[in-house]
Residue, then its C-alpha position, 0 to 999 in steps of 0.5 A: m598223903m601227897r607231898g604238897v599238902g601242908g607245904l604251902i600253908l603259910a603262917g599269914l594264912l591263918a589270919a587271912c582265913g579266919t575260922g575257915d568258913e569263908s567259901d560261901g559268898v566269897d568271889l574267888e575270882n578276886f583271888s589268885a590260884q595259889e591263894i585258893f589252893q592255900r584256902g583248900e589246904y587250910e580247910l584240910e589241915v586246920n578245919d579238918d573239912p574235906d568237903g569244904a576243901l573240895r569246894y576250893f579245889t574244884e573252883l580253882e580248877q575251873l577258874y585256872p584250868y591250864s595252870e600248875w595249880a589246877r593240876r595240883a588241885l585235881i589230885m587234891q580233889a581226889y584226896s578230899l573225896h576219898q577222905e569223905a568216903e566218896y570212893t567212886e568220885s575219888r577214883a574218877a578224879a584220880q583217873r582224870y589226873l592220870d589221863l591228863y597228866p600221865t607223867g605228872e609228879d603226883a601220878a603215882y599218888a593218883q594211881y594209889l588213890v585209884a587202888l585205895s578207892y577199891y581197897d577201902q571198900i573191900e567187904e567181909v569175906g562172905r560178900d562178893q569179891e569183885l572189889t577185891m579183884q579190882a583192888l588187886q589189879a589197881l595195886r599191881a599197877v602201883i607196884e609195877n608202874y611206880p616201883d620206886s615211889e613212896y607208895a609202892r611199899s604200902a601197895v605191896l602190903k595191901f596187895d598181900l592182904a587183899f590176896d589173902h582176903l580172896a583166899g579167905k573167900e574160897m575157904e569160907v565157901g569150902r567150909y560150908y560145903l564140908r559141913q554140908g557133906h559135899y566133899a567133892a565141892a569142898i575139895t575144889r575150893f581148898r585145892r584152889v587155895v593150895e594151888n593159887f593162894e599158896t603164899t597166903t595165911r589160909t594154906p595150912e587150914a586148906l591142907l587140913r580141910l583137904t585131909e578131912a574131906y579126903l578121909a570122908l571120901g575114903l581117899e587115904e593116899e590123898a589125905q596122907t599126902a595133904a597132911a605130909i605137905l602140911g607137916h613139912n611146911y607148917r609143923a608148928s601149926p595147930f592145923y597140923e596137929d589136927a591133921y595128924e590126929l585125924l590120920t593116926g586115929q585111923g591108923l594112917s601116917d602123914e607120909a605122901a602116898g600114891e600119885n595125885w595132884l597133891r603128890d606133885i605139889y609134895r615133890r615140888t615143895v618138899r623134895g624140890d623136884w620142879l622138873 
């Protein structure tokens, strides 16, 4: 959460706010910007009421639009909305902060909230992955634009998870084609994982499924090469054990053979021939 939350909750505020349910019927024009901001923080920290806090932060920005407190209230609106799972509205508030205060001290956090508004909506692997793509783009913006911020590390971790999620989508579709006997279509999906998502956890299984699909088509050299890459890079994986059994069951070895797209990957990843 942003640096300012909790920092301005004064001991005397507890008595001033009472139970915290004072936003209705209170003429906030009689309060200073700081006092309204503190009431919003109180709703968050003490009453755990993001919706109640949002009313204070929104009113503060309207009453004191050009103040330092209005700037801080805007980012807190984005945070409160996110806590309420109002992701579209949260993203809009965070983006408005970035548009109005591109060099503000909370700009990194605003960009992080934009990314979270997508990331926290990522659906299961079988669903449409448009939100995953948007999350990746927004997370990359945090990593590239604010590499020294406290949010960069979290953005990197979430980026890797979202990237793995996209690879999972390719695997899910590829498995479906494989079960249906549509081997060429399955190979296309698994190839994408190996070529475009090679750093994810999905690569070992993709190589196994390529071995299966190529064997089903009678393309033994491609099957051997897929298993060779799998054995070199992921020998301890149970997917390699399965690929090895498939090959030896047909009297084949897990040695790279022939000239094909997998042989090019073998040369680069196993032999280190990049040129």
